[in-house]
C-alpha positions, 0 to 999 in steps of 0.5 A: 130337033124332033129327037130333042123335043121327044126327050125334052118336051118342055121345049114345046112350052110357049108354043101354039100346038097348031105350030108344031111340025108334024114330026114334033107332033108325032114325037109328043103324041099322047102327051097331055097339054095345058092351054089357057082357057080363052077369054077376052082378057087372054091372048087369042093365041093359045100356047102350051103352058104345061106338058106331061105324060099324065094329066096329074103330071101336067097339073103338077107342072102348072103348079110348079110354075105358080099357075092356077090349073083352074084357068086351063083346059087339058087335052091330049096331043094327037098324031098329025095324021 
């Protein structure tokens, strides 16, 4: 599965970044992810809604899904160790 997630990072969409396996996290290290900004109306479980090699690509992926980038925060995935 790790090789698949490295080739198809979209497989991480809809998952909580804390639930990625160490091998998946290592395969995706350095990529940008978009997480919905927490609010009482939003679910407390934050899920990866977009992923990309650059911040611009991550923004484009959100917009392609019809999501408003202003409702998201962006971070880079770090290595698991």
